[in-house]
LOMARNU-136297 format. One record per residue (C-alpha): residue in three letters; chain; x, z, y. Coordinates in Angstrom, 1 decimal, padded with zeros to 4 digits. Layout:
// LOMARNU-136297
> residu; chaine; X; Z; Y
> ALA; A; X; Z; Y
...
// end
This chain:
// LOMARNU-136297
> residu; chaine; X; Z; Y
> MET; A; -083.8; -047.6; -005.3
> SER; A; -086.9; -045.5; -004.0
> ASP; A; -089.4; -047.5; -002.0
> SER; A; -088.8; -045.3; 000.6
> HIS; A; -085.1; -045.5; 001.0
> GLY; A; -085.1; -047.4; 004.4
> ASN; A; -085.1; -050.9; 003.0
> THR; A; -087.1; -052.5; 005.6
> PRO; A; -086.5; -054.6; 008.6
> ALA; A; -087.1; -051.5; 011.2
> ALA; A; -084.1; -049.6; 009.2
> TRP; A; -082.0; -052.4; 009.1
> THR; A; -082.2; -053.5; 012.6
> ALA; A; -081.9; -049.7; 013.8
> VAL; A; -078.8; -049.4; 011.4
> GLY; A; -077.4; -052.6; 013.0
> VAL; A; -078.0; -052.0; 016.7
> MET; A; -076.7; -048.4; 016.0
> PHE; A; -073.5; -049.7; 014.2
> LEU; A; -072.6; -052.1; 017.2
> GLY; A; -073.1; -049.1; 019.6
> PHE; A; -070.4; -047.0; 017.4
> LEU; A; -068.0; -050.4; 017.2
> ILE; A; -068.4; -050.4; 021.2
> SER; A; -067.6; -046.6; 021.7
> GLY; A; -064.8; -047.0; 019.0
> PHE; A; -063.3; -049.7; 021.0
> ALA; A; -063.5; -047.9; 024.2
> VAL; A; -061.6; -044.8; 023.1
> PRO; A; -058.2; -046.3; 022.9
> ALA; A; -058.9; -048.6; 025.6
> GLU; A; -059.5; -045.7; 028.0
> LYS; A; -062.7; -047.0; 029.5
> PRO; A; -065.0; -044.1; 029.4
> TRP; A; -068.0; -046.0; 030.8
> LEU; A; -067.8; -048.2; 027.7
> PHE; A; -067.6; -045.2; 025.6
> PHE; A; -070.8; -044.3; 027.2
> LEU; A; -072.6; -047.6; 027.1
> GLY; A; -071.9; -047.3; 023.1
> LEU; A; -073.6; -044.3; 023.1
> ALA; A; -076.5; -045.8; 024.9
> VAL; A; -076.6; -048.6; 022.5
> VAL; A; -076.9; -046.0; 019.7
> LEU; A; -079.6; -044.1; 021.3
> GLY; A; -081.2; -047.6; 022.0
> GLY; A; -080.8; -048.6; 018.3
> ALA; A; -083.0; -045.3; 017.4
> VAL; A; -085.8; -046.3; 019.8
> VAL; A; -086.1; -049.8; 018.7
> GLY; A; -086.1; -048.7; 014.8
> LYS; A; -088.9; -046.0; 015.6
> VAL; A; -090.9; -048.9; 017.6
> MET; A; -090.4; -051.2; 014.9
> SER; A; -091.6; -048.7; 012.6
> MET; A; -094.5; -047.9; 014.6
> MET; A; -095.2; -051.7; 014.6
> GLY; A; -095.7; -051.9; 010.9
> MET; A; -092.2; -052.8; 010.0
> GLY; A; -091.1; -049.6; 008.6
> SER; A; -091.8; -047.7; 005.2
> THR; A; -095.2; -047.0; 004.5
> VAL; A; -094.6; -044.4; 001.6
> THR; A; -095.6; -041.1; 002.1
> TYR; A; -093.6; -038.1; 000.5
> LYS; A; -095.7; -036.2; -002.0
> ASP; A; -095.4; -032.3; -002.6
> ASP; A; -093.4; -030.8; -005.4
> HIS; A; -096.4; -030.4; -007.4
> ASN; A; -098.1; -032.8; -009.7
> PRO; A; -100.9; -034.8; -007.6
> GLU; A; -103.3; -033.3; -010.4
> TYR; A; -102.3; -030.0; -009.5
> ASP; A; -104.9; -027.2; -010.6
> ASP; A; -104.7; -023.6; -009.6
> HIS; A; -106.8; -022.9; -012.8
> ASN; A; -104.9; -024.6; -015.1
> PRO; A; -102.3; -022.3; -017.0
> GLN; A; -099.8; -025.2; -017.6
> TYR; A; -099.1; -025.1; -014.0
> ASP; A; -099.2; -021.1; -013.6
> ASP; A; -095.3; -020.1; -012.5
> HIS; A; -095.8; -016.9; -014.2
> ASN; A; -096.6; -018.7; -017.7
> ARG; A; -093.4; -020.8; -017.7
> SER; A; -091.4; -020.0; -020.5
// end
């Protein structure tokens, strides 16, 4: 699994809270309780906020995404010239 695949406390907490929100909303539909449905949606949004805050506190992924190019990409290196590819 990739290091940036969300295997962090921030990601797990966000998913757990959001899952709880979806369960609440899912229960509210057959129970015909619109207020409970919207409460569940609020919990889902709260999960996103909690995950972002935890990530900003350093409990999220620190992996940065790299460009498609080789990190040692050189404009003058013919090996990386798109026109010289076979």
